[in-house]
N, C-alpha and C positions, 0 to 999 in steps of 0.2 A: 775611210775619208781622209785625208789627211793636210792635212796647211800653216805655212812652214809664213815666218816672216820673211817677206821680200822685198824686194825694191823696184818702184815703180816710176825712179828717174832717178839721177846724178848724185842729188841728193832729198831722195823724197824717199822715206825707211814706210814701210807698212805692217806693222804693229799683226803678228798672226794672228791676235785674235779681235781684232778689224775685220780684218780679211775674213773669219769667219761670220761674225755679225753684220755683213756687207750681202754675204752670198747665202747667208738663212734667211735676211730679210727680202732679198728679193727674191728667191727659191730659187737658184740654180747651182750647179757644181761642176765643174771640168773638171773633165779625166784626162791626162794627156794619153797620146795615141801609144807611149811607152808602157803603158799599167800592163801588169803581165795579166789583170782578171776584166781588162776591160770590155775583151767582151765575151764574157760572162753576164756582164750586170745585165738588167732585164726589170722591171716594174712587176713591183708586191717582193722587189729585198730587203730585207736587210743590211745597214748598216751604219758604225759607227765614225763618231768626230775627232780625230787628233789633232789639237794640237801641240805642234812645232816650235816653242818659241825662244831664244835666249832669256827668259823668267823662268821658262818651266816648261814639263810639255804634259799632258794632261789628252786625256778622254774626255774633251764637253758635251756629248751629247748622241742621239741615236737616232735614224731616218728612215721610212720607209720609203723607197725610190715607186718615184710614182709612171715615170715615164723610161724610157731606152735611153739609150748616149746618140746623139745625133752627133754630123761632121758638122764647126766649128767652119762660119761663112764669114764674108767678111760685115755681115750687118749685124751680129751674133757682136764678134772683137769690140765693132761702134757703140752698139747698148751698152755694153761692157764699162769698157769705157767711161763712158755718159755717166754710169749709176756709181758703181767701182773708188771716185775720187777721195783721195786721202781728208778729214777733216780738217 
C-alpha cells in the first residue's frame, strides 16, 4: 500500500507520514480503482505500507487486511474528510 505527499487544497500539503498516521489511526485505506491488484485483495492478505515523500522513501510497516475492498460512497468520503484534516 503506497502513500505519498498530497494536496488537500490550494495551500494545504499533507505529508505522506501524516497521511499514513491518519489512515492507520482510523483503520482505513483507499485503494484506487486503477490499482492493478484491487480485485485480488481480500481478507487475510498481508501487505506493506510504502511511504514515498519528498523527505525520502521507506517501507513503514506491515498489516493484515481485515475486510475485502468496498466501493467508496458519498458517506465514506464525507467521513474521511472529517477525520483526516491537516493539523
